[in-house]
PyMOL CGO cylinders between C-alpha atoms (Angstrom):
from pymol import cmd
from pymol.cgo import CYLINDER

trace = [
    CYLINDER, 24.16, 8.93, -13.58, 24.66, 5.86, -11.42, 0.3, 1, 1, 1, 1, 1, 1,
    CYLINDER, 24.66, 5.86, -11.42, 21.99, 4.35, -9.22, 0.3, 1, 1, 1, 1, 1, 1,
    CYLINDER, 21.99, 4.35, -9.22, 22.46, 3.59, -5.57, 0.3, 1, 1, 1, 1, 1, 1,
    CYLINDER, 22.46, 3.59, -5.57, 22.60, -0.19, -5.10, 0.3, 1, 1, 1, 1, 1, 1,
    CYLINDER, 22.60, -0.19, -5.10, 19.46, -1.65, -3.60, 0.3, 1, 1, 1, 1, 1, 1,
    CYLINDER, 19.46, -1.65, -3.60, 18.06, -5.09, -3.07, 0.3, 1, 1, 1, 1, 1, 1,
    CYLINDER, 18.06, -5.09, -3.07, 16.07, -7.35, -5.34, 0.3, 1, 1, 1, 1, 1, 1,
    CYLINDER, 16.07, -7.35, -5.34, 13.22, -7.09, -2.83, 0.3, 1, 1, 1, 1, 1, 1,
    CYLINDER, 13.22, -7.09, -2.83, 12.84, -3.39, -3.75, 0.3, 1, 1, 1, 1, 1, 1,
    CYLINDER, 12.84, -3.39, -3.75, 12.00, -4.15, -7.40, 0.3, 1, 1, 1, 1, 1, 1,
    CYLINDER, 12.00, -4.15, -7.40, 8.51, -3.72, -8.79, 0.3, 1, 1, 1, 1, 1, 1,
    CYLINDER, 8.51, -3.72, -8.79, 6.94, -6.47, -10.90, 0.3, 1, 1, 1, 1, 1, 1,
    CYLINDER, 6.94, -6.47, -10.90, 8.47, -6.19, -14.35, 0.3, 1, 1, 1, 1, 1, 1,
    CYLINDER, 8.47, -6.19, -14.35, 11.50, -4.29, -13.02, 0.3, 1, 1, 1, 1, 1, 1,
    CYLINDER, 11.50, -4.29, -13.02, 15.03, -5.41, -13.81, 0.3, 1, 1, 1, 1, 1, 1,
    CYLINDER, 15.03, -5.41, -13.81, 18.38, -5.11, -12.07, 0.3, 1, 1, 1, 1, 1, 1,
    CYLINDER, 18.38, -5.11, -12.07, 21.92, -6.40, -12.37, 0.3, 1, 1, 1, 1, 1, 1,
    CYLINDER, 21.92, -6.40, -12.37, 23.29, -8.35, -9.43, 0.3, 1, 1, 1, 1, 1, 1,
    CYLINDER, 23.29, -8.35, -9.43, 26.33, -6.61, -7.94, 0.3, 1, 1, 1, 1, 1, 1,
    CYLINDER, 26.33, -6.61, -7.94, 26.89, -8.94, -4.98, 0.3, 1, 1, 1, 1, 1, 1,
    CYLINDER, 26.89, -8.94, -4.98, 25.27, -11.76, -3.03, 0.3, 1, 1, 1, 1, 1, 1,
    CYLINDER, 25.27, -11.76, -3.03, 25.27, -11.59, 0.76, 0.3, 1, 1, 1, 1, 1, 1,
    CYLINDER, 25.27, -11.59, 0.76, 23.81, -13.67, 3.56, 0.3, 1, 1, 1, 1, 1, 1,
    CYLINDER, 23.81, -13.67, 3.56, 24.38, -16.95, 5.31, 0.3, 1, 1, 1, 1, 1, 1,
    CYLINDER, 24.38, -16.95, 5.31, 27.02, -19.13, 3.68, 0.3, 1, 1, 1, 1, 1, 1,
    CYLINDER, 27.02, -19.13, 3.68, 24.54, -21.87, 2.72, 0.3, 1, 1, 1, 1, 1, 1,
    CYLINDER, 24.54, -21.87, 2.72, 22.12, -19.39, 1.13, 0.3, 1, 1, 1, 1, 1, 1,
    CYLINDER, 22.12, -19.39, 1.13, 24.85, -17.59, -0.80, 0.3, 1, 1, 1, 1, 1, 1,
    CYLINDER, 24.85, -17.59, -0.80, 26.21, -20.88, -2.07, 0.3, 1, 1, 1, 1, 1, 1,
    CYLINDER, 26.21, -20.88, -2.07, 22.78, -22.02, -3.26, 0.3, 1, 1, 1, 1, 1, 1,
    CYLINDER, 22.78, -22.02, -3.26, 22.09, -18.73, -5.05, 0.3, 1, 1, 1, 1, 1, 1,
    CYLINDER, 22.09, -18.73, -5.05, 25.49, -18.77, -6.76, 0.3, 1, 1, 1, 1, 1, 1,
    CYLINDER, 25.49, -18.77, -6.76, 24.95, -22.39, -7.84, 0.3, 1, 1, 1, 1, 1, 1,
    CYLINDER, 24.95, -22.39, -7.84, 21.67, -21.55, -9.56, 0.3, 1, 1, 1, 1, 1, 1,
    CYLINDER, 21.67, -21.55, -9.56, 23.25, -18.69, -11.50, 0.3, 1, 1, 1, 1, 1, 1,
    CYLINDER, 23.25, -18.69, -11.50, 22.59, -15.62, -9.37, 0.3, 1, 1, 1, 1, 1, 1,
    CYLINDER, 22.59, -15.62, -9.37, 26.15, -14.34, -9.74, 0.3, 1, 1, 1, 1, 1, 1,
    CYLINDER, 26.15, -14.34, -9.74, 27.43, -10.76, -9.95, 0.3, 1, 1, 1, 1, 1, 1,
    CYLINDER, 27.43, -10.76, -9.95, 26.79, -9.28, -13.39, 0.3, 1, 1, 1, 1, 1, 1,
    CYLINDER, 26.79, -9.28, -13.39, 23.63, -11.30, -14.02, 0.3, 1, 1, 1, 1, 1, 1,
    CYLINDER, 23.63, -11.30, -14.02, 20.50, -9.44, -15.12, 0.3, 1, 1, 1, 1, 1, 1,
    CYLINDER, 20.50, -9.44, -15.12, 17.34, -10.42, -13.22, 0.3, 1, 1, 1, 1, 1, 1,
    CYLINDER, 17.34, -10.42, -13.22, 13.71, -9.41, -13.69, 0.3, 1, 1, 1, 1, 1, 1,
    CYLINDER, 13.71, -9.41, -13.69, 11.00, -9.63, -11.04, 0.3, 1, 1, 1, 1, 1, 1,
    CYLINDER, 11.00, -9.63, -11.04, 8.23, -11.68, -12.69, 0.3, 1, 1, 1, 1, 1, 1,
    CYLINDER, 8.23, -11.68, -12.69, 5.69, -12.01, -9.88, 0.3, 1, 1, 1, 1, 1, 1,
    CYLINDER, 5.69, -12.01, -9.88, 5.09, -11.92, -6.16, 0.3, 1, 1, 1, 1, 1, 1,
    CYLINDER, 5.09, -11.92, -6.16, 3.01, -14.40, -4.16, 0.3, 1, 1, 1, 1, 1, 1,
    CYLINDER, 3.01, -14.40, -4.16, -0.30, -13.04, -2.79, 0.3, 1, 1, 1, 1, 1, 1,
    CYLINDER, -0.30, -13.04, -2.79, 1.08, -12.63, 0.74, 0.3, 1, 1, 1, 1, 1, 1,
    CYLINDER, 1.08, -12.63, 0.74, 4.39, -11.21, -0.52, 0.3, 1, 1, 1, 1, 1, 1,
    CYLINDER, 4.39, -11.21, -0.52, 6.55, -14.32, -0.12, 0.3, 1, 1, 1, 1, 1, 1,
    CYLINDER, 6.55, -14.32, -0.12, 8.16, -15.87, -2.14, 0.3, 1, 1, 1, 1, 1, 1,
    CYLINDER, 8.16, -15.87, -2.14, 9.07, -13.79, -5.19, 0.3, 1, 1, 1, 1, 1, 1,
    CYLINDER, 9.07, -13.79, -5.19, 9.77, -15.16, -8.66, 0.3, 1, 1, 1, 1, 1, 1,
    CYLINDER, 9.77, -15.16, -8.66, 12.74, -13.87, -10.61, 0.3, 1, 1, 1, 1, 1, 1,
    CYLINDER, 12.74, -13.87, -10.61, 13.69, -14.45, -14.22, 0.3, 1, 1, 1, 1, 1, 1,
    CYLINDER, 13.69, -14.45, -14.22, 17.39, -15.32, -14.18, 0.3, 1, 1, 1, 1, 1, 1,
    CYLINDER, 17.39, -15.32, -14.18, 18.92, -16.08, -17.57, 0.3, 1, 1, 1, 1, 1, 1,
    CYLINDER, 18.92, -16.08, -17.57, 16.28, -18.33, -19.17, 0.3, 1, 1, 1, 1, 1, 1,
    CYLINDER, 16.28, -18.33, -19.17, 14.60, -19.81, -16.12, 0.3, 1, 1, 1, 1, 1, 1,
    CYLINDER, 14.60, -19.81, -16.12, 12.38, -18.83, -13.20, 0.3, 1, 1, 1, 1, 1, 1,
    CYLINDER, 12.38, -18.83, -13.20, 13.85, -18.74, -9.71, 0.3, 1, 1, 1, 1, 1, 1,
    CYLINDER, 13.85, -18.74, -9.71, 11.68, -18.38, -6.60, 0.3, 1, 1, 1, 1, 1, 1,
    CYLINDER, 11.68, -18.38, -6.60, 13.35, -17.06, -3.48, 0.3, 1, 1, 1, 1, 1, 1,
    CYLINDER, 13.35, -17.06, -3.48, 12.18, -15.74, -0.12, 0.3, 1, 1, 1, 1, 1, 1,
    CYLINDER, 12.18, -15.74, -0.12, 11.90, -11.98, 0.23, 0.3, 1, 1, 1, 1, 1, 1,
    CYLINDER, 11.90, -11.98, 0.23, 14.39, -12.11, 3.13, 0.3, 1, 1, 1, 1, 1, 1,
    CYLINDER, 14.39, -12.11, 3.13, 16.97, -13.63, 0.76, 0.3, 1, 1, 1, 1, 1, 1,
    CYLINDER, 16.97, -13.63, 0.76, 16.21, -10.96, -1.85, 0.3, 1, 1, 1, 1, 1, 1,
    CYLINDER, 16.21, -10.96, -1.85, 16.82, -8.18, 0.68, 0.3, 1, 1, 1, 1, 1, 1,
    CYLINDER, 16.82, -8.18, 0.68, 20.43, -9.26, 1.02, 0.3, 1, 1, 1, 1, 1, 1,
]
cmd.load_cgo(trace, "trace")
């Protein structure tokens, strides 16, 4: 059974996903690709800030904080 693709913003804390694509403004996409958020990469949602923004992801062996709006794309 295959899952319908969603966004990283839809993950629950502790949930994991595999990146299938990165969309958004050219500058944002470039930055995310440069830090290792490339298709095929497994990510885990580690924590969410008290007001919901930003979120912290575990990507490979480091923590990456991004805005929820970036994670929705």
